[in-house]
C-alpha positions in Angstrom: 29.7 9.8 -50.4 32.8 9.1 -48.3 34.9 12.1 -47.2 38.7 12.1 -47.6 41.3 14.4 -46.1 44.8 14.4 -47.8 47.8 15.6 -45.8 51.4 16.1 -47.2 53.9 18.8 -46.8 55.1 18.4 -50.4 52.7 20.2 -52.9 53.6 17.8 -55.8 52.8 14.8 -53.7 49.4 16.0 -52.2 48.2 17.4 -55.5 49.3 14.2 -57.3 47.2 12.1 -54.9 44.2 14.3 -55.5 44.7 13.9 -59.2 45.2 10.1 -59.1 41.6 9.3 -58.3 38.2 10.0 -60.0 36.7 10.7 -56.5 33.1 11.2 -57.7 33.0 7.9 -59.7 34.4 6.0 -56.7 31.8 7.4 -54.3 34.3 9.7 -52.5 35.2 13.3 -52.3 38.4 15.0 -51.2 37.1 17.5 -48.7 40.5 19.0 -47.6 44.0 19.1 -49.0 46.4 20.1 -46.2 50.1 20.9 -45.9 50.7 19.8 -42.2 49.1 18.0 -39.3 47.8 21.0 -37.5 46.0 22.2 -40.6 44.6 18.7 -41.1 43.3 18.5 -37.6 41.5 21.7 -38.1 40.0 20.4 -41.3 38.9 17.1 -39.6 37.1 19.1 -36.9 35.3 21.1 -39.5 34.2 18.3 -41.9 34.3 15.0 -39.9 36.0 12.9 -42.6 35.8 9.1 -43.0 39.3 8.5 -44.4 42.6 10.2 -43.7 45.6 9.9 -46.1 48.7 11.3 -44.3 52.4 11.6 -44.8 54.4 10.5 -41.8 57.1 13.1 -41.7 55.8 16.7 -41.7 56.6 20.0 -39.9 54.6 21.3 -37.0 52.8 18.0 -36.4 53.9 14.7 -37.9 51.6 12.0 -39.2 51.8 9.8 -36.1 50.8 12.6 -33.8 48.0 13.7 -36.2 46.8 10.1 -36.2 46.8 9.8 -32.4 44.8 13.0 -32.0 42.4 12.3 -34.9 41.6 8.7 -33.7 40.8 10.0 -30.2 38.3 12.4 -31.7 37.0 10.0 -34.4 37.6 6.4 -33.5 36.0 5.1 -36.8 38.4 7.2 -39.0 40.4 5.0 -41.4 44.0 6.1 -41.8 46.4 5.4 -44.8 50.0 6.3 -44.1 52.5 7.6 -46.8 56.1 6.8 -46.0 59.6 6.5 -47.3 62.0 3.5 -46.9 63.6 5.1 -43.8 60.3 5.5 -41.9 59.9 1.9 -40.8 59.8 2.6 -37.1 57.1 5.2 -37.6 55.2 2.9 -39.9 55.2 0.1 -37.2 53.9 2.6 -34.6 51.2 3.8 -37.0 50.0 0.2 -37.6 49.9 -0.4 -33.9 47.7 2.7 -33.5 45.3 1.2 -36.0 46.3 2.5 -39.5 44.7 0.4 -42.3 47.9 0.3 -44.4 50.9 2.2 -45.6 52.1 3.1 -49.1 55.6 4.1 -50.2 55.6 7.6 -51.6 58.4 6.8 -54.0 56.5 4.0 -55.6 53.0 5.3 -55.2 50.6 3.7 -57.7 47.0 4.9 -58.4 45.7 1.4 -58.5 47.4 0.5 -55.3 46.0 3.6 -53.6 42.6 2.8 -54.9 42.7 -0.7 -53.6 43.5 0.5 -50.1 40.8 3.1 -50.3 38.3 0.4 -51.3 39.4 -1.6 -48.3 38.8 1.4 -46.1 35.3 1.7 -47.5 34.6 -2.0 -47.0 35.7 -1.7 -43.4 33.5 1.4 -42.9 30.5 -0.3 -44.4 30.9 -3.4 -42.2 31.4 -1.3 -39.0 28.3 0.7 -39.8 26.3 -2.4 -40.5 27.3 -3.9 -37.2 26.5 -0.6 -35.5 23.0 -0.5 -37.0 22.5 -4.2 -36.0 23.6 -3.5 -32.5 21.4 -0.4 -32.2 18.5 -2.3 -33.6 19.1 -5.1 -31.2 19.5 -2.6 -28.3 16.3 -0.8 -29.4 14.4 -4.1 -29.6 15.6 -5.1 -26.1 14.6 -1.7 -24.7 11.3 -1.9 -26.5 10.5 -5.3 -25.1 11.6 -4.2 -21.6 9.3 -1.2 -21.8 6.4 -3.2 -23.2 6.8 -5.7 -20.3 6.8 -2.7 -17.8 3.7 -1.3 -19.6 1.9 -4.6 -19.2 2.7 -4.8 -15.5 1.4 -1.2 -14.9 -1.7 -2.0 -16.9 -2.3 -5.1 -14.8 -2.0 -2.9 -11.7 -4.6 -0.5 -13.1 -7.0 -3.3 -13.9 -6.6 -5.1 -10.6 -6.5 -1.7 -8.7 -3.8 -3.1 -6.4 -0.1 -4.1 -6.2 1.1 -7.3 -4.7 4.0 -6.8 -2.3 5.5 -10.0 -3.6 5.5 -8.9 -7.3 7.7 -5.8 -7.6 10.8 -7.4 -9.1 9.7 -6.2 -12.5 9.9 -2.5 -11.5 13.0 -0.5 -12.8 15.1 1.4 -10.3 13.7 4.8 -11.3 10.2 3.7 -10.0 11.7 3.3 -6.5 12.5 7.1 -6.5 10.4 10.1 -7.5 8.6 10.0 -10.8 5.9 12.0 -12.6 2.5 10.5 -13.3 1.1 12.2 -16.4 -2.5 11.7 -17.6 -3.3 12.8 -21.2 -6.7 13.1 -22.7 -7.5 13.8 -26.4 -9.8 16.8 -26.6 -12.9 16.6 -28.9 -12.4 12.8 -29.1 -16.1 12.2 -29.9 -15.8 14.6 -32.9 -12.7 12.8 -34.1 -14.6 9.4 -33.8 -17.5 10.7 -35.8 -15.3 12.1 -38.5 -12.6 9.4 -38.8 -13.9 6.4 -36.8 -13.0 4.7 -33.5 -9.8 3.2 -34.7 -8.4 6.6 -35.7 -8.6 7.8 -32.1 -6.8 4.7 -30.9 -4.1 5.2 -33.6 -3.6 8.8 -32.4 -3.0 7.6 -28.9 -0.6 4.9 -30.0 1.3 7.4 -32.1 1.8 9.6 -29.1 2.9 6.5 -27.2 5.6 5.8 -29.8 6.7 9.4 -29.9 7.1 9.3 -26.1 9.3 6.2 -26.3 11.4 7.7 -29.0 12.0 11.0 -27.1 12.3 9.8 -23.5 15.2 7.4 -22.5 13.2 6.1 -19.6 9.6 5.9 -18.6 6.4 4.0 -19.5 3.2 4.9 -21.6 0.0 3.0 -21.0 -3.3 3.3 -22.9 -5.8 3.8 -20.1 -9.0 4.4 -21.9 -10.7 5.1 -25.2 -9.3 8.7 -25.2 -6.5 8.8 -22.7 -2.9 7.8 -22.0 -1.1 7.4 -18.7 2.6 8.2 -18.6 5.3 7.5 -16.0 8.5 9.5 -16.2 11.5 9.7 -13.8 11.8 13.2 -12.2 15.5 12.7 -12.6 15.1 13.2 -16.4 16.4 16.7 -16.9 13.6 19.3 -17.3 11.0 16.5 -17.6 8.1 19.0 -17.3 9.4 21.2 -20.1 10.1 18.1 -22.3 6.6 16.9 -21.8 5.2 20.4 -22.7 7.4 20.4 -25.9 6.3 16.9 -26.8 2.7 17.8 -26.3 3.0 20.9 -28.5 4.9 18.9 -31.2 2.3 16.1 -31.4 -0.6 18.6 -31.4 1.0 20.5 -34.3 1.9 17.4 -36.2 -1.4 15.6 -35.7 -3.6 18.7 -35.7 -5.3 18.0 -32.4 -5.6 19.3 -28.8 -4.4 17.4 -25.7 -5.2 18.1 -22.1 -2.6 17.0 -19.5 -2.8 16.4 -15.7 0.2 15.4 -13.6 1.2 14.5 -10.1 4.6 13.5 -8.6 4.8 10.2 -6.6 7.6 8.3 -5.0 8.1 4.5 -4.8 6.4 1.7 -6.7 3.3 1.7 -4.5 2.5 5.3 -5.5 1.5 4.3 -9.1 -2.2 3.9 -8.5 -2.4 7.0 -6.3 -0.5 8.9 -9.1 -3.0 7.6 -11.7 -6.0 8.8 -9.7 -4.4 12.2 -8.8 -3.1 12.9 -12.4 -6.5 11.9 -13.8 -8.3 14.2 -11.3 -5.9 17.0 -12.2 -6.7 16.5 -15.9 -10.4 16.8 -15.0 -9.8 20.5 -14.4 -10.1 20.8 -18.1 -13.9 20.5 -17.6 -13.9 23.7 -15.5 -10.9 25.6 -16.9 -10.9 24.7 -20.6 -9.3 22.1 -22.8 -5.7 22.0 -24.0 -4.0 23.0 -20.7 -1.5 21.3 -18.4 -2.9 21.0 -14.8 -0.9 20.1 -11.7 -2.4 18.0 -9.0 -2.8 19.9 -5.7 -3.7 18.5 -2.3 -6.8 20.7 -2.0 -8.1 19.0 -5.2 -9.0 15.8 -3.4 -12.4 14.4 -4.5 -15.4 15.3 -2.3 -17.9 12.5 -1.8 -21.2 14.1 -2.5 -24.2 11.9 -1.7 -27.2 11.5 -4.0 -29.3 12.8 -1.1 -27.3 16.1 -1.0 -27.7 16.6 -4.7 -31.5 15.9 -4.6 -31.7 18.4 -1.6 -30.6 21.3 -3.8 -33.2 24.1 -3.9 -34.3 24.5 -7.5 -37.4 26.7 -6.8 -35.5 29.9 -7.9 -34.4 28.2 -11.1 -38.0 27.2 -12.0 -39.2 30.7 -11.0 -36.9 32.2 -13.5 -38.2 29.9 -16.2 -41.8 30.5 -15.3 -41.4 34.3 -15.2 -39.9 34.4 -18.6 -36.6 35.9 -17.3 -33.5 35.3 -19.4 -32.5 31.6 -19.7 -28.9 32.6 -19.1 -29.9 33.6 -15.6 -31.4 30.2 -14.9 -28.3 28.4 -16.3 -26.0 30.6 -14.2 -28.1 29.7 -11.1 -27.8 26.0 -11.9 -24.0 26.2 -12.4 -23.6 28.1 -9.0 -25.6 25.3 -7.3 -23.4 22.5 -8.8 -20.2 24.4 -8.1 -21.3 25.0 -4.5 -21.5 21.3 -3.9 -18.1 20.7 -5.8 -19.7 18.2 -8.1 -17.5 16.3 -10.5 -18.1 16.5 -14.3 -20.2 13.3 -14.4 -22.4 14.4 -11.5 -22.9 17.8 -13.2 -24.0 16.1 -16.5 -26.4 13.9 -14.6 -27.8 16.9 -12.7 -28.2 18.9 -15.9 -30.2 16.0 -17.5 -32.4 15.6 -14.4 -33.2 19.3 -14.6 -34.3 18.9 -18.2 -36.6 16.1 -17.2 -38.2 18.3 -14.6 -38.7 21.1 -17.2 -40.5 18.6 -19.4 -43.5 19.1 -17.2 -43.7 22.7 -18.5 -43.7 21.6 -22.2 -45.6 18.9 -24.1 -43.9 16.3 -26.2 -40.2 16.9 -25.5 -39.1 13.2 -25.1 -37.2 12.9 -28.3 -35.6 16.3 -27.8 -34.4 15.3 -24.4 -33.0 12.0 -25.6 -31.0 13.8 -28.3 -29.8 16.5 -25.9 -28.8 13.9 -23.3 -26.4 12.4 -25.8 -24.9 15.8 -26.3 -24.6 16.4 -22.6 -22.7 13.1 -22.3 -20.3 14.2 -25.0 -19.6 17.7 -23.4 -16.0 18.1 -22.3 -16.2 21.4 -20.5 -18.7 23.3 -18.2 -18.9 26.0 -20.8 -20.2 23.5 -23.3 -22.7 22.2 -20.7 -23.9 25.7 -20.0 -24.2 26.6 -23.7 -26.0 23.4 -24.5 -28.3 23.8 -21.5 -29.1 27.4 -22.5 -29.9 26.3 -26.1 -32.2 23.5 -24.9 -34.1 25.7 -22.6 -34.6 28.3 -25.4 -35.7 25.6 -27.8 -38.2 24.0 -25.4 -39.8 27.4 -24.5 -41.4 25.9 -21.4 -42.4 29.3 -20.1 -45.9 30.2 -21.0 -48.0 28.6 -23.7 -51.0 27.1 -21.9 -52.0 23.4 -22.2 -55.5 22.9 -23.7 -57.3 20.2 -21.8 -60.1 19.8 -24.4 -59.4 17.8 -27.5 -62.8 18.6 -29.0 -63.9 21.5 -31.2 -63.6 24.1 -28.4 -60.0 23.1 -27.7 -59.1 23.1 -31.4 -60.6 26.6 -31.8 -58.6 28.0 -28.8 -55.4 26.3 -30.1 -55.9 28.2 -33.4 -56.5 31.4 -31.5 -53.3 31.0 -29.5 -51.4 30.5 -32.7 -53.0 33.7 -34.1 -52.1 35.6 -30.9 -48.6 34.4 -31.0 -48.2 35.7 -34.6 -49.8 39.1 -34.0 -49.4 40.0 -30.3 -47.0 42.8 -31.1 -49.7 44.6 -33.0 -52.8 46.5 -31.7 -54.5 43.2 -31.2 -58.1 43.1 -29.9 -60.5 40.4 -28.6 -62.7 41.0 -31.6 -59.8 40.4 -34.0 -58.9 37.1 -32.5 -62.5 36.0 -32.3 -62.9 36.8 -36.0 -59.8 34.8 -36.9 -61.6 31.6 -35.6 -65.1 32.7 -36.8 -66.9 32.9 -33.5 -68.4 35.8 -31.5 -66.2 37.7 -29.2 -68.5 36.9 -26.2 -68.3 33.2 -26.8 -64.5 33.4 -27.5 -64.0 35.3 -24.2 -65.8 32.5 -22.2 -64.2 29.7 -24.2 -60.7 31.2 -23.8 -61.0 31.5 -20.0 -62.3 27.9 -19.8 -59.5 26.4 -21.9 -56.5 28.5 -20.8 -57.4 29.8 -17.3 -56.6 33.3 -18.5 -58.7 36.3 -19.4 -57.7 37.3 -22.9 -56.3 40.7 -22.0 -54.3 39.3 -19.1 -52.8 36.6 -21.3 -51.9 39.2 -24.0 -50.2 41.5 -21.4 -48.3 38.6 -19.9 -47.1 37.6 -23.4 -46.0 41.1 -24.2 -44.2 41.5 -20.8 -42.3 38.3 -21.3 -41.2 39.4 -24.7 -40.2 42.8 -23.2 -38.0 41.0 -20.7 -36.2 39.2 -23.5 -35.7 42.4 -25.5 -34.5 44.3 -22.4 -32.0 41.6 -21.5 -30.8 40.6 -25.0 -31.1 43.7 -27.2 -30.0 47.3 -26.9 -33.3 48.9 -28.1 -34.4 52.0 -26.2 -37.2 51.4 -23.6 -39.4 53.7 -25.6 -38.9 51.5 -28.7 -39.5 48.3 -26.7 -42.9 49.6 -25.5 -43.8 50.8 -29.0 -42.7 47.5 -30.6 -44.9 45.4 -28.3 -48.0 47.5 -28.8 -48.1 49.3 -25.4 -49.9 52.6 -25.2 -47.0 54.8 -24.2 -43.7 54.3 -22.4 -45.1 55.5 -19.0 -47.9 53.0 -19.1 -45.5 50.2 -20.1 -43.0 51.1 -17.3 -45.7 51.2 -14.6 -47.2 47.9 -15.8 -43.7 46.3 -16.1 -42.8 47.2 -12.5 -46.1 46.0 -11.2 -45.6 42.6 -12.8 -41.8 42.1 -12.2 -41.0 44.4 -9.2 -38.4 46.2 -11.3 -38.5 49.1 -13.7 -37.5 48.3 -17.3 -34.1 50.0 -16.7 -33.5 48.1 -13.4 -34.4 44.8 -15.1 -32.0 45.5 -18.0 -29.2 46.3 -15.6 -29.8 43.1 -13.6 -30.0 40.7 -16.5 -28.0 42.2 -19.3 -24.7 40.5 -18.2 -26.3 37.1 -17.5 -27.8 37.1 -21.0 -24.3 37.2 -22.6 -22.6 33.9 -23.6 -21.5 32.0 -20.5 -17.8 31.7 -20.3 
């Protein structure tokens, strides 16, 4: 719908022009009917019209002055002048200024006016078509230029170097300060499993397109299966705020989370350094949580930790915690402190976690398939919290702490295996040697001898050890009273339980609870 402003100081004339035309049928609308030039200029500022029909001679501001000011504000405005026979000099000036045509007010004919209006519309259509073509051509040229820059940067990343003889392709802004921004899709593995590999690539490409649409300068390079590397001139006003807004907008629109690391470099030869630093900054997501924006800092430089240093870590306290049946969370916390102490990177921590699980395999039979599955999950973990949580679950599932291995595959070994299962089911009750022997249909004397041979434990020592280990778990993970813990596990009174517990652990039940209660909470 084309918008028309009509200006004439004579009411009959301006109202007649409005009545001449069926504006809606012709694809136009009269948005303002004005009595003088000043009123018309105000209306133009308010409604940004396409066509101006104006009388030449008017009070306050004549048509020529109105036309001059209107065309300065709106160069594409089409002007039709209304004149009398004596206005020839004004008409000539108006045509020089760019009026489409003039019509004599005394002989104004609806068809003649409509013909000039149609000519104005044709001119507007043609100009807009050319403008669209020019914008499209300009967009294509800029797009090709950016794609060329993108390829050059990608080539640098692949070759890991920049030839001093091949920098002509670099735009001027790369010779000054620019931001290197490394983006990683969070939960990319989950997205792949749910929607497929191509979906993740399409998400990255979509962000790339949004970046090009919103940033007048810069480059965006796909740098991996889940990441994007951006270069943006620091001279772009509030570039960091714009990146934050862009990140939030894409996250909201695509329903995903993105982590961002950035570093500022200067000069063409800083690109590879910027890539490394921004990527390292983004790795802080592993320690600080996904979805954030992390700035590279000088003290964040990678520490080269040798394999020998990692292997030299003291894990005896870790295995002591496992063997003693103390809370698994305490063991995991110890492991994390060890890794952090060496400043290991995420991949080294994942490898170290898996190596620990392999060592624990010695405490538990037939865990090969479990470890294979859990190693896959370790590889997919994106944060240290996830590693800790997974590691804790694996240790709890493996239960490597106490069940003895039975060396005899014959009848004796089978009997004691059944006895261990019975003990495991009823150890909280007032269990006796006779009851266990009866469960496998042998005498208690023979059972006592056979149990010692197969497990290395006396029956009562094994039963007490089992109950104390469960007491540790209850004290650390539950809020039951110490009296209730003793009663639940079949101990003969809380005093006896407390004395026995301290003798075996070195701590009273209350001291143990205080020491391990916090470490048993979810690791964050």
